[in-house]
Structure formats: C-alpha cells, structure tokens
C-alpha positions as CSV (number, residue, x, y, z in Angstrom):
1,X,4.1,-2.3,-11.0
2,X,6.9,-3.1,-8.3
3,X,8.5,-2.2,-5.2
4,X,11.8,-2.4,-4.3
5,X,13.7,-4.1,-1.2
6,X,16.7,-1.5,-0.8
7,X,17.7,2.0,-1.3
8,X,17.9,1.9,-4.9
9,X,19.1,5.4,-5.9
10,X,22.6,3.8,-4.7
11,X,22.2,0.5,-6.1
12,X,20.8,1.5,-9.7
13,X,23.9,4.5,-10.0
14,X,26.5,1.1,-9.0
15,X,24.7,-1.1,-11.3
16,X,24.9,1.3,-14.1
17,X,28.6,1.6,-13.7
18,X,29.4,-2.0,-13.5
19,X,27.4,-2.9,-16.4
20,X,28.6,-0.3,-18.5
21,X,32.0,-1.5,-17.2
22,X,31.5,-4.8,-18.5
23,X,30.4,-3.4,-21.9
24,X,33.2,-1.3,-22.5
25,X,35.6,-4.2,-21.7
26,X,33.7,-7.2,-22.9
27,X,34.6,-9.7,-25.2
28,X,32.4,-8.5,-28.2
29,X,31.8,-5.2,-29.8
30,X,27.8,-4.4,-29.0
31,X,27.4,-3.1,-32.6
32,X,28.5,-6.6,-33.6
33,X,26.3,-8.3,-31.7
34,X,23.3,-6.4,-33.0
35,X,24.7,-7.2,-36.6
36,X,25.1,-10.9,-35.6
37,X,21.5,-11.2,-34.2
38,X,20.2,-9.7,-37.1
39,X,22.1,-11.8,-39.5
40,X,21.0,-14.8,-37.9
41,X,17.6,-13.9,-37.7
42,X,17.7,-14.0,-41.8
43,X,18.7,-17.6,-42.0
44,X,17.3,-19.1,-38.8
45,X,14.9,-21.8,-39.0
46,X,14.9,-23.8,-35.6
47,X,12.8,-22.9,-32.5
48,X,12.7,-19.2,-31.4
49,X,14.2,-18.7,-27.9
50,X,12.4,-16.6,-25.4
51,X,14.7,-15.6,-22.2
52,X,12.1,-15.8,-19.1
53,X,14.0,-14.0,-16.0
54,X,12.6,-14.1,-12.6
55,X,13.3,-14.4,-9.2
56,X,11.7,-18.2,-8.7
57,X,13.8,-19.2,-5.7
58,X,13.0,-15.9,-4.0
59,X,9.4,-15.9,-4.7
60,X,8.6,-19.5,-4.2
61,X,4.8,-19.2,-3.3
62,X,4.6,-17.1,-6.2
63,X,5.1,-19.2,-9.3
64,X,2.6,-17.4,-11.7
65,X,4.5,-15.5,-13.9
66,X,6.5,-18.5,-15.2
67,X,3.6,-20.7,-14.9
68,X,2.1,-18.3,-17.5
69,X,4.5,-17.9,-19.5
70,X,5.1,-21.6,-20.0
71,X,1.5,-22.2,-20.5
72,X,1.3,-19.3,-23.2
73,X,4.4,-21.3,-25.1
74,X,2.5,-24.6,-25.0
75,X,-0.8,-23.3,-26.4
76,X,1.4,-21.5,-29.4
77,X,3.6,-24.6,-30.0
78,X,0.1,-26.9,-30.3
79,X,-1.0,-24.7,-32.9
80,X,2.1,-24.9,-34.9
81,X,4.2,-22.2,-33.4
82,X,4.8,-18.7,-34.9
83,X,5.6,-18.7,-38.6
84,X,6.2,-22.4,-38.5
85,X,8.6,-22.1,-35.5
86,X,8.5,-23.5,-32.4
87,X,8.9,-21.2,-28.8
88,X,11.5,-22.5,-26.7
89,X,11.9,-20.7,-23.2
90,X,15.2,-19.9,-21.4
91,X,14.2,-19.8,-17.8
92,X,16.8,-18.5,-15.6
93,X,16.5,-17.3,-11.7
94,X,18.0,-13.7,-11.2
95,X,17.4,-14.3,-7.4
96,X,16.7,-10.8,-6.6
97,X,20.5,-10.4,-6.6
98,X,22.1,-7.7,-8.7
99,X,25.1,-9.9,-9.3
100,X,22.7,-13.0,-10.4
101,X,20.6,-10.4,-12.5
102,X,23.5,-9.0,-14.5
103,X,25.0,-12.3,-15.0
104,X,22.3,-13.7,-16.5
105,X,21.4,-10.9,-18.8
106,X,25.1,-10.9,-20.0
107,X,24.5,-14.7,-20.8
108,X,21.2,-14.1,-22.5
109,X,22.5,-11.3,-24.1
110,X,25.5,-13.2,-26.1
111,X,23.3,-15.5,-27.5
112,X,22.5,-14.5,-31.0
113,X,19.7,-17.2,-31.1
114,X,17.6,-15.7,-28.5
115,X,14.8,-13.3,-29.8
116,X,13.2,-11.8,-27.0
117,X,13.8,-11.5,-23.3
118,X,10.6,-11.0,-20.5
119,X,10.8,-10.5,-16.9
120,X,12.7,-9.5,-14.3
121,X,11.6,-8.2,-10.5
122,X,13.6,-5.6,-9.0
123,X,14.4,-2.0,-10.7
124,X,18.2,-2.2,-9.6
125,X,18.7,-5.1,-11.9
126,X,16.5,-4.7,-14.6
127,X,17.4,-1.2,-15.2
128,X,21.3,-2.0,-16.0
129,X,19.9,-5.3,-17.9
130,X,18.0,-3.1,-19.8
131,X,21.1,-1.6,-21.5
132,X,22.9,-4.8,-21.9
133,X,19.7,-6.1,-24.2
134,X,19.6,-2.8,-25.9
135,X,23.1,-2.8,-26.9
136,X,23.0,-6.1,-28.1
137,X,20.0,-5.6,-30.2
138,X,17.5,-8.0,-28.0
139,X,13.9,-7.0,-27.4
140,X,13.1,-6.8,-23.8
141,X,9.6,-6.7,-22.4
142,X,9.4,-5.5,-18.7
143,X,6.1,-6.7,-16.9
144,X,6.9,-5.7,-13.3
145,X,9.1,-2.9,-13.2
146,X,7.4,0.3,-13.0
147,X,10.3,2.3,-12.4
148,X,10.0,5.9,-14.8
149,X,14.0,5.3,-15.1
150,X,13.8,2.0,-17.1
151,X,12.3,3.9,-20.5
152,X,13.8,7.2,-19.9
153,X,16.9,6.3,-21.7
154,X,16.1,6.4,-25.3
155,X,16.5,2.8,-25.9
156,X,15.1,1.2,-29.2
157,X,14.7,-2.4,-27.9
158,X,13.2,-1.7,-24.3
159,X,9.5,-1.8,-23.4
160,X,7.4,-1.9,-20.3
161,X,3.9,-3.7,-20.4
162,X,2.8,-2.3,-17.2
163,X,2.0,1.2,-15.6
164,X,4.9,3.2,-14.7
165,X,4.9,4.8,-11.3
166,X,4.0,8.2,-12.7
167,X,1.0,6.7,-13.9
168,X,0.0,4.8,-11.0
169,X,0.3,7.9,-8.6
170,X,-1.2,10.4,-10.9
171,X,-4.1,8.0,-12.0
172,X,-4.8,7.3,-8.2
173,X,-5.1,10.8,-7.7
174,X,-7.5,11.2,-10.1
175,X,-9.7,8.7,-8.9
176,X,-9.5,9.8,-5.6
177,X,-10.1,13.5,-6.0
178,X,-13.5,12.4,-8.6
179,X,-14.7,10.5,-5.2
180,X,-15.0,14.3,-4.0
181,X,-12.2,13.5,-1.3
182,X,-9.8,16.6,-1.2
183,X,-7.3,16.4,2.0
184,X,-5.1,13.2,1.9
185,X,-2.8,11.7,4.1
186,X,0.1,10.1,2.0
187,X,1.9,6.9,3.9
188,X,4.3,5.6,1.5
189,X,7.7,3.1,1.9
190,X,10.8,5.3,1.7
191,X,12.4,3.6,-1.4
192,X,12.5,4.5,-5.5
193,X,9.0,3.3,-5.7
194,X,7.1,4.9,-2.8
195,X,8.9,8.0,-3.6
196,X,7.9,8.0,-7.0
197,X,4.3,7.1,-6.9
198,X,3.8,9.5,-3.8
199,X,5.5,12.3,-5.7
200,X,3.2,11.8,-8.8
201,X,0.4,11.6,-6.6
202,X,0.9,14.7,-4.9
203,X,1.4,16.8,-7.9
204,X,-1.9,15.8,-9.6
205,X,-3.8,15.7,-6.3
206,X,-3.0,19.3,-5.7
207,X,-3.4,20.1,-9.4
208,X,-7.0,19.0,-9.1
209,X,-7.4,21.8,-6.3
210,X,-6.7,19.4,-3.7
211,X,-4.4,19.3,-0.6
212,X,-1.8,17.1,0.8
213,X,-2.3,17.0,4.8
214,X,0.8,15.1,5.3
215,X,3.2,12.8,4.0
216,X,4.8,9.8,6.5
217,X,6.8,6.9,5.7
218,X,6.6,5.1,9.1
219,X,6.2,5.4,13.0
220,X,9.0,4.5,15.4
221,X,6.1,3.9,18.2
222,X,2.5,4.4,18.9
223,X,3.0,7.9,20.6
224,X,4.7,9.0,17.5
225,X,1.6,7.8,15.6
226,X,-0.9,9.2,18.1
227,X,0.7,12.8,17.7
228,X,0.7,12.6,13.8
229,X,-3.4,11.3,14.0
230,X,-4.4,14.4,16.0
231,X,-2.5,16.4,13.5
232,X,-4.6,14.9,10.5
233,X,-7.9,15.4,12.6
234,X,-6.9,18.8,13.3
235,X,-6.6,19.6,9.6
236,X,-9.8,17.5,8.5
237,X,-8.4,14.7,6.4
238,X,-10.9,12.8,4.7
239,X,-8.6,10.2,2.8
240,X,-5.4,8.0,3.2
241,X,-3.3,6.9,0.1
242,X,-0.9,4.1,0.7
243,X,2.1,3.4,-1.4
244,X,3.5,0.3,0.5
245,X,3.9,-3.5,0.9
246,X,3.3,-6.0,3.2
247,X,3.6,-6.4,6.2
248,X,4.7,-3.0,6.8
249,X,1.6,-1.7,5.4
250,X,-0.7,-4.1,7.6
251,X,1.0,-2.4,10.7
252,X,-0.1,0.8,9.6
253,X,-3.6,0.1,8.7
254,X,-4.3,-1.7,11.8
255,X,-3.0,1.0,13.7
256,X,-5.1,3.6,11.8
257,X,-8.2,1.2,11.9
258,X,-8.2,1.4,15.6
259,X,-8.9,5.1,15.9
260,X,-10.8,5.5,12.7
261,X,-13.0,3.3,11.2
262,X,-14.5,5.2,8.6
263,X,-11.9,7.6,6.7
264,X,-11.7,5.9,3.1
265,X,-8.2,4.4,2.6
266,X,-6.7,3.6,-0.8
267,X,-3.6,1.7,-1.7
268,X,-1.4,1.4,-5.1
269,X,-0.5,-1.9,-6.7
270,X,2.1,-2.6,-4.4
271,X,-0.7,-4.4,-2.2
272,X,-2.5,-6.0,-5.4
273,X,-2.3,-9.3,-3.9
274,X,-4.6,-12.0,-4.2
275,X,-4.7,-13.3,-0.7
276,X,-4.5,-9.6,0.9
277,X,-8.1,-10.2,2.1
278,X,-6.8,-13.2,4.3
279,X,-3.8,-11.4,5.1
280,X,-5.5,-8.1,6.6
281,X,-8.4,-9.7,8.1
282,X,-11.0,-7.3,9.3
283,X,-8.6,-4.2,9.2
284,X,-9.0,-4.5,5.2
285,X,-12.6,-4.0,5.3
286,X,-13.1,-1.3,2.8
287,X,-9.5,-0.9,1.7
288,X,-9.6,-0.1,-2.2
289,X,-6.8,-1.6,-4.2
290,X,-5.6,-0.6,-7.8
291,X,-4.8,-3.1,-10.1
292,X,-5.0,-3.8,-13.8
293,X,-6.3,-7.2,-14.1
294,X,-9.7,-8.1,-13.1
295,X,-9.9,-11.8,-12.3
296,X,-13.9,-11.6,-12.3
297,X,-13.9,-10.2,-16.1
298,X,-16.4,-12.4,-18.1
299,X,-14.9,-11.3,-21.7
300,X,-14.4,-14.9,-23.6
301,X,-10.4,-14.5,-23.6
302,X,-10.3,-13.9,-19.8
303,X,-12.8,-16.6,-19.1
304,X,-10.8,-19.0,-21.2
305,X,-7.5,-18.2,-19.5
306,X,-8.6,-18.6,-16.1
307,X,-10.3,-22.0,-16.8
308,X,-7.2,-23.4,-18.8
309,X,-4.9,-22.0,-15.8
310,X,-6.5,-23.4,-12.9
311,X,-7.2,-27.0,-14.7
312,X,-3.5,-26.9,-15.5
313,X,-1.9,-25.8,-12.0
314,X,-4.8,-26.2,-9.4
315,X,-4.9,-22.8,-8.4
316,X,-6.3,-19.4,-9.4
317,X,-4.2,-17.0,-11.6
318,X,-2.9,-14.1,-10.3
319,X,-1.8,-10.8,-11.9
320,X,1.6,-12.1,-12.3
321,X,0.4,-15.5,-14.2
322,X,-1.6,-13.2,-16.6
323,X,1.5,-10.7,-17.1
324,X,3.7,-13.9,-18.0
325,X,1.0,-15.2,-20.3
326,X,0.4,-11.8,-21.9
327,X,4.2,-11.2,-22.5
328,X,4.5,-14.3,-24.2
329,X,1.7,-14.0,-26.3
330,X,2.7,-10.4,-27.3
331,X,6.2,-11.4,-28.7
332,X,4.6,-14.2,-30.5
333,X,2.2,-11.5,-31.9
334,X,5.1,-9.3,-32.8
335,X,7.3,-11.9,-34.0
336,X,4.2,-13.1,-36.5
337,X,3.9,-9.3,-37.7
338,X,7.4,-9.1,-38.2
339,X,7.5,-12.3,-40.0
340,X,10.9,-13.4,-38.4
341,X,13.0,-12.4,-35.2
342,X,15.1,-9.6,-37.0
343,X,15.5,-7.4,-34.0
344,X,14.8,-3.9,-35.8
345,X,11.7,-5.1,-37.3
346,X,10.4,-6.7,-33.8
347,X,11.0,-3.2,-32.2
348,X,9.7,-1.5,-35.1
349,X,6.4,-3.6,-35.0
350,X,6.0,-3.2,-30.9
351,X,6.7,0.2,-31.2
352,X,3.6,0.5,-33.5
353,X,1.3,-2.2,-31.9
354,X,-1.8,-0.3,-31.4
355,X,-4.6,-2.1,-28.9
356,X,-3.2,-5.5,-28.9
357,X,-6.0,-7.6,-27.3
358,X,-4.5,-9.4,-24.2
359,X,-6.2,-10.9,-21.3
360,X,-5.1,-8.0,-19.0
361,X,-7.1,-6.0,-21.9
362,X,-6.0,-3.8,-24.8
363,X,-2.0,-2.6,-25.2
364,X,-0.4,-0.1,-27.1
365,X,3.0,1.5,-26.8
366,X,4.4,4.9,-27.4
367,X,7.7,5.8,-28.7
368,X,9.9,5.5,-25.6
369,X,8.3,2.0,-25.0
370,X,6.1,2.6,-22.5
371,X,2.5,1.1,-22.0
372,X,-0.2,3.7,-23.1
373,X,-4.0,4.1,-22.7
374,X,-4.5,1.5,-20.0
375,X,-6.3,2.7,-17.0
376,X,-6.2,1.4,-13.5
377,X,-9.2,-0.7,-12.0
378,X,-10.1,-0.3,-8.6
379,X,-11.3,-3.2,-6.3
380,X,-12.6,-2.9,-2.4
381,X,-12.3,-5.7,0.3
382,X,-15.8,-6.5,1.4
383,X,-16.7,-9.4,3.7
384,X,-13.2,-10.7,3.3
385,X,-12.9,-10.8,-0.6
386,X,-12.2,-8.5,-3.4
387,X,-15.4,-6.8,-5.4
388,X,-14.2,-5.1,-8.5
389,X,-15.6,-1.6,-9.0
390,X,-14.6,-0.7,-12.4
391,X,-11.9,1.7,-14.0
392,X,-10.9,4.8,-12.1
C-alpha cells in the first residue's frame, strides 16, 4: 500500500547486507533469542509489550496509525486485556531513515518481553527489519508495505495485512477491463512501488485481451507531454492508470485534464488520501481511486470505530488509523487464541486465521504470510468529495 521515496533496489540490497552483517556479528545467537523468547512466554505474567514503529516525525500531519493503535490498546485494556494481561505499546520513530529503522528493529528484537511488532512505512527499511524480527522469533505484522519482496523469503514470523503490489496492479487491471476499456496509458513513479504495480497491471490487462498504449514516468516539459498525448490519441487510448503520489501525480493530472476532460482516469492506492479531493480541486473530478477501507461503511464495527475515533481525537479516521487499530486488535486476537505469547503458537495461529473480522473487513493469511481474499474498493471524486462505488 506504500510507495517509496528513493531508488529502493539499491537500498534494499545495501540494507540486507548491513542487517545480515549485524546478525552474524551481533552479541547473541538468533536461535538462542528465539528460544529465550519462547521460554519467557511460558512464564510471563506481566504486561504484553507490542512494538509500534512508524515514521512519526516525518509524517507529522498523519498521526492516524499510532492513534488507532493506542485507541485499540485502551479498549482492550479496559476489558481486562488479553488472557488477563494488559497490552503495552512500545512506540518508536523510524524517521524514514534506514539507520533509525534498523536500530529500532535491533532494539525491539533484543527484548524477549516484546511479543509482536507492527508498523513501518518504507520497504527499504521494513524488508531488512523483517529478517531481524524473524531471526529473533518476533511476530511482525506489516500494514503499510506492499512490496512483494517482504514475504518472499520463507519467513515464519512475518505477515502483511495490506494488499501486495501484485494484487493492487492485477485487481486494478481487472476492474478497468470490466468497464469495457481496453487501451490504457500507464503513468507510474520510477521506484519499486510504481514499477511493481505497473508491471502487474500490464500483465493482467494484456491477459484480458486489452493492450497498453504507453508507459511513462515523467515529462521534462510541456512539449514532451504534447508529443506523448498526440501518440495516445493516434492509438485511440481510452483509459489512464496512475501509480504515483502527490504532488507529482497532481502535475500530470492537471496537464492531462487541460487537453482531455473525458478520458477515465484510475489511480492505485498511492493516491488514497483523505484530503485528495481538496488537494486536486477541479482536476480531480471523476478520478477513480483504489482503497481498502470504506469510511462510509454502515456496519456496526465500522460505525462504532469512526464515532469513537472522532470523539477521541477530533478528526476523521483515515486508512492508516484503521490499519493501526486493526493491527493491534488482530495481534490481541492471535494472543488470545494462542493462549499466550509463545512465538511459534502465535505464528501458527495467525497463519491459520480465516476471515477475522476487523474495521477494514475480513482478513485471512496464506502460507507465506500474505493477506488473502481482500478485494480493492473503488471510490470516485464527485463534487469535491469521495463517493464509494463498491468492490472491484
């Protein structure tokens, strides 16, 4: 569900080398750490610590994730906790910095009284952090990082409760093709997120019998854009798929809407922002945006969450607030079902979780730790606000 700020192919490679080096030369054996965590869990009776790692200082205007997590912990603790034990958040700021992110992972993993960790924003941090957590027998739930690499390593303790890049691209291709559109332009950011989602979209779109008119990442000037647009017109394009973030995506939308007010434009979840309609203004009208959370859902669990969150924090809950809340609730459910914090029992329980019901909907996991059975939701900007139009 996340796009990156840098060229992560290089960063991931470097980060893996550094983290592996640390683990090989560190002050404890990872096998011993797993055993120590399991042994501690057998006798533990105090508060259950959960690591909450988020780029707090870098996302000052977006505190929803931590707010949601803390709200869930307060609710759980007000009902006697889990298995008679209270939950305690160990909140850390990874600052969107590789160094800070890895240091936080090392610190958390070295503490055997921590039962699980949720969070992280950037793949180039979370992917090496996942290895540190897995090697130390610490359950890691990633609600933001969509990179397919996160769950390809055969880890036992690593899970993802958001759609992968592959799922996002594939489901968007299916959705657009079902609208009767068959000649798409892909505008994507030149990073791992953009490339992965665009690749999955192209493959699935072509598989449906449709075609890709063009793939572009940027235009250096207006003339370059005009030439590309002439090409799209000549090839009879009928849809545009954006895999990008603001403000870059906004510049492209402005250019395109100046010359074509009618072509349907669809965006992946990189543009799933609560205030996007305001940010885009008129050029955002008619834009379809993929999301995994319907903040207009009338189910009891969703309504209760929204009302409590708005009353507590004075703002509306966004997707990240839901992810923070649901992540803690899911960890609590897993601890309860496993009847404790033994890492092996926690991982087994989560792997076998089927249709757990959260604010975001039902969640299940496959053998690799990926969330399964979750369809994207679509919303469209109309009259300056979002309107939900259902599943793909």
